[in-house]
N, C-alpha and C positions, 0 to 999 in steps of 0.2 A: 661456898667454893673457896679454894685457895689457889693462888698462883705462886710458882716457885722459880727462883732465878739463882743458878749456881755461879760461883766465881772462884778464882784461886788456882785453877789448873795451870799447867806449864810443863816445861822440860827441866828435869833435875837428874843429877848423877846418882847412881846406885849408892845407897847409904845416906842420902840426903833426906830432907823433909819438905813437906808442903802442908798448908792448911787450906782446906776447902771451906767455903761458906755457902749457905743456901738461905736467901732472904725470901720470906713469905709475905704475901699480902693478906689482908683480912684481919678482923678483930678476934678471931677464934683460934689463932695459932696454937694456944695452949691446950686446945681440945684435941689436937692431932698428935698421933704417934708418928714419929719421923724416922725415915730409913735412908740409908745410902746403898746404892747398888752400882755395879760397874759392868761394862760390856767391852770385851776385847774383840778385835776383828775376827770373824769366823766362829765366835763362841757365843754361848747363850748368856743372857743377862744373869748376873749372880749377886747374891746378897753379900753385903759388906758389914753393915752395922745398923742397929736401930736403937731408938731411945724413947722412953715412955713420955707421957704428957708432961709430967713434972720434972723429968730428968732423973728420977730416982732409980730407974732400972735401965740397964743397957744390955745389949746382946751383940756378939761379934761372930763373924765367920772364923773358923779355926785358922784360916790362912793369914789373917791379919791380927789375931789376938796377941796382945803384948806389944804391938807396933802402932796400931791405930787407936785413936780415942775419939768417940763421938760425944758431943755436948750440945747444949742448947741454952739460949738466952731468950726467955719468953717476953721479956720487956722490949727486946729488939726484934722479935719475930724472926730469929735467925738460929739455924742449926749449923754446927761446925763438924768437920772431920779433920783432926790432926793426924797426919801421916808421917811417921818416923821410920828410919831404917828401910827406906824404899828399895824395892827390888825391881829388876826389869820385868818380872812377871806381874807387877802391879800396873803396868801400862794398860790403859783402858780409857774409855769415856765413863766418867763418874756422874751418876744421876742422884738427885735427892727426890724423895717421894713422901707422900703423906696419906694416912688413912686414920680412921677412928678406932681401929681394932688392934693394930699392931701385927707382929709376925715377921717372918723372914721370906715369905713367898712373894715374888714381885707382882703376881697377878692379883694379890689381895690389896694392892695399893691403888688408890683412886686418882691421885694427882701427882704429876711429874714435872720436873724441870726439863730444860732443853739439853742439859749435860755440859760437862766441861772436860776437856782432854787432859789427861795426865800421861806424860811420857817419861819413862825412867831409862836412862842410858847406862850401859854396862861399862 
């Protein structure tokens, strides 16, 4: 099992940046494919980005490609989401998630953090 705790959310103006962190417990963090998802009020949870076990492969939603960067530090059991050029439509609760298989479908992920709120003002 793995437990996930997100941090780094907050209020930022449009065009600004934030870096989210997700700290994982357990010794097998490097075995897990990690993803970031988000959910805005009244909307379904959507895929944002994912990264492979070693960090060699990344995958992004079209809506964030070129603005967001996912990375991981397996020595620190942490995955990051650097968010630049933020837009009001990026406002949502952001969740990190883990599974052994990868992918962009939220229902394929087994472990979830509690979420961190990101609010982008116009």
